[in-house]
C-alpha positions in Angstrom: 51.6 18.1 -33.4 51.1 21.5 -35.3 48.6 20.0 -37.5 46.7 18.7 -34.4 46.7 22.2 -32.9 45.5 23.9 -36.0 42.6 21.4 -36.1 41.8 22.2 -32.4 41.8 25.9 -33.1 39.2 25.9 -35.8 36.2 28.2 -35.3 33.1 27.1 -33.6 31.2 27.4 -36.8 33.6 25.1 -38.6 33.4 22.5 -35.7 29.6 22.7 -35.7 29.5 22.0 -39.4 31.9 19.0 -38.9 29.7 17.6 -36.3 26.6 18.1 -38.2 28.0 16.5 -41.3 29.2 13.5 -39.3 25.7 12.5 -38.4 24.3 12.9 -42.0 25.0 9.1 -42.6 23.5 6.4 -40.2 27.0 5.2 -39.0 27.8 8.9 -37.8 24.4 9.0 -36.1 25.0 5.7 -34.3 28.5 6.8 -33.1 27.0 10.1 -31.7 24.1 8.4 -30.0 26.5 5.8 -28.3 28.7 8.5 -27.1 25.8 10.6 -25.7 23.8 7.7 -24.3 25.2 7.6 -20.8 24.4 11.3 -20.2 21.1 10.9 -21.9 20.0 7.9 -19.8 21.0 9.9 -16.7 18.6 12.8 -17.8 15.8 10.3 -18.4 16.3 8.7 -14.9 16.3 11.9 -13.1 12.9 12.8 -14.7 11.3 9.3 -14.2 13.1 7.9 -11.3 13.0 4.4 -12.9 15.9 2.7 -14.7 13.7 0.4 -16.9 11.7 3.4 -18.2 14.8 5.4 -18.8 16.0 2.4 -20.9 12.8 2.6 -22.9 13.2 6.3 -23.4 16.5 5.6 -25.0 15.0 3.4 -27.6 12.5 6.1 -28.6 15.2 8.8 -28.7 17.1 6.6 -31.1 14.0 6.1 -33.3 13.3 10.0 -33.3 17.0 10.6 -34.2 16.7 8.4 -37.4 13.5 10.2 -38.4 15.0 13.7 -37.9 16.5 15.6 -40.9 20.0 15.5 -39.6 21.3 17.7 -42.4 19.6 20.6 -40.7 20.9 20.0 -37.2 23.5 22.5 -35.8 24.2 20.9 -32.5 23.5 17.2 -32.4 24.2 16.8 -28.6 21.7 19.6 -27.9 19.0 17.9 -30.2 19.6 14.6 -28.3 19.1 16.2 -24.9 16.0 18.0 -26.1 14.5 14.8 -27.5 15.4 12.9 -24.3 13.6 15.5 -22.1 10.6 15.5 -24.3 10.2 11.8 -24.4 10.8 11.3 -20.7 8.2 14.0 -19.9 5.7 12.3 -22.2 6.2 9.1 -20.4 5.8 10.6 -17.0 2.6 12.3 -18.0 1.2 9.2 -19.6 2.0 7.2 -16.5 0.3 9.9 -14.4 -2.9 9.8 -16.7 -2.9 6.0 -16.6 -2.8 5.9 -12.7 -5.6 8.6 -12.7 -7.8 6.6 -14.9 -7.0 3.0 -13.9 -5.6 3.0 -10.5 -8.5 3.6 -8.2 -11.8 2.9 -9.8 -11.9 -0.6 -8.6 -11.6 0.5 -4.9 -14.9 0.3 -3.0 -16.8 3.5 -2.4 -17.7 4.7 1.1 -21.3 3.6 2.0 -23.9 5.7 0.2 -27.3 5.5 1.9 -28.9 6.9 -1.3 -27.3 4.2 -3.7 -29.9 1.9 -5.4 -29.4 -1.9 -4.9 -28.5 -2.1 -8.7 -25.8 0.5 -8.1 -24.4 -1.3 -5.2 -24.4 -4.6 -7.0 -22.8 -3.0 -10.1 -20.0 -1.5 -7.9 -19.4 -4.8 -6.1 -19.2 -6.6 -9.4 -16.7 -4.1 -10.7 -14.5 -4.5 -7.5 -14.6 -8.4 -7.8 -13.7 -8.3 -11.5 -10.8 -5.9 -10.8 -9.5 -8.1 -8.0 -9.7 -11.1 -10.2 -7.5 -9.3 -12.8 -5.0 -8.5 -10.2 -4.9 -12.2 -9.2 -4.8 -13.4 -12.8 -1.9 -11.2 -13.9 0.3 -10.3 -11.0 2.5 -12.2 -8.6 1.6 -11.8 -4.9 4.5 -9.4 -4.4 3.6 -7.2 -7.3 -0.1 -7.3 -6.2 0.8 -6.1 -2.7 3.0 -3.4 -4.0 0.6 -2.3 -6.7 -2.4 -2.1 -4.4 -0.7 -0.3 -1.6 1.0 2.3 -3.8 -1.6 2.9 -6.5 -4.8 2.2 -4.4 -3.8 3.7 -1.2 -0.9 6.0 -1.9 1.6 4.3 0.5 5.0 5.9 0.3 7.7 3.7 -1.2 9.7 3.4 1.9 6.7 2.1 3.9 6.1 -0.5 1.2 9.7 -1.5 1.1 9.7 -2.0 4.9 6.5 -4.2 4.7 7.9 -6.4 2.1 11.6 -6.3 3.0 12.5 -4.7 -0.4 14.7 -1.8 -1.3 12.9 1.3 -2.2 14.2 1.0 -5.9 12.9 -2.5 -6.1 9.5 -1.4 -4.8 9.3 1.1 -7.5 10.2 -1.5 -10.1 7.5 -3.9 -8.8 4.9 -1.1 -9.5 6.2 -0.5 -13.0 6.2 -4.2 -13.8 2.7 -4.7 -12.3 1.3 -1.9 -14.5 3.0 -3.4 -17.6 1.6 -6.8 -16.9 -2.0 -5.3 -16.4 -1.7 -3.3 -19.7 -0.2 -6.1 -21.7 -2.1 -9.4 -22.9 -0.2 -11.3 -20.3 -0.8 -15.0 -19.6 -3.4 -15.3 -16.9 -3.3 -17.5 -13.9 -6.1 -19.4 -12.3 -8.0 -17.4 -9.6 -8.4 -18.9 -6.1 -12.0 -17.8 -5.2 -11.1 -17.9 -1.5 -8.2 -15.5 -2.0 -10.3 -13.4 -4.2 -13.1 -13.0 -1.6 -10.7 -12.3 1.2 -8.8 -9.6 -0.7 -12.2 -8.0 -1.8 -13.3 -7.9 1.9 -10.1 -6.4 3.0 -10.2 -3.7 0.3 -13.6 -2.8 1.3 -12.8 -2.6 4.8 -9.8 -0.4 4.1 -11.6 1.9 1.7 -14.8 2.2 3.8 -13.7 2.2 7.6 -9.8 2.8 7.1 -8.8 -0.7 8.2 -5.5 -0.7 6.6 -4.0 -3.2 9.0 -6.3 -5.9 7.8 -5.4 -5.1 4.1 -1.7 -5.2 4.7 -2.2 -8.6 6.6 -4.0 -10.1 3.7 -1.5 -8.9 1.0 1.4 -10.0 3.1 0.1 -13.4 3.9 -0.2 -14.1 0.1 3.4 -13.1 -0.4 4.6 -15.2 2.5 6.0 -12.1 4.3 5.3 -12.1 8.1 3.2 -9.1 9.4 5.4 -6.4 10.9 4.6 -4.9 14.2 2.7 -1.5 14.1 4.9 1.4 14.3 5.4 2.6 17.9 4.6 -0.7 19.5 6.9 -3.4 20.4 6.8 -6.7 18.4 5.7 -8.7 21.3 3.3 -6.1 22.7 
């Protein structure tokens, strides 16, 4: 007991050195990381709001810890927290940049009376190709969530209500959809009738604000019934 108390009363400097030396070798680093992982994943989740992305952050944190000169580390827990925050913020900023670059260019533009026929045809072709990509790579549910969120900025609770999902599941569907679009995912055959219907619905939503039609088209593909408009009775 006396020996235990003497060990517990060591100075902070001595304790710090003991912890530092404990992660010099790989086994010590693994032990430290596993102990800290629950709190680190909580930090990542609070920044990203997505459990899957928080798990990915943990993998990057572990890789960075291995590359760090651990002999120079005075506070390993603080180092792990710092790495976690930096990696999570990088992921968040990367996702925002990806959405800014990739989420909306395929949406139809409002009518432009000065646009040349070639410009109109080029834009129409871009929309049709983008919709074909959505049909090739995404499930109907992923497609609906992705278009409503990334294309038209629907709040997650509204999307969840339309598709009978939890808000957390709606967020996950957007993440999974983006990963499928970014990855060399196996492509599915495209139904040209479905493609034409979605292109027309997107055009109507972007140009004249007909979101009800877009919702109907997206939900019909998923098999979900169209919910009644807010403020009106279902039979009305």
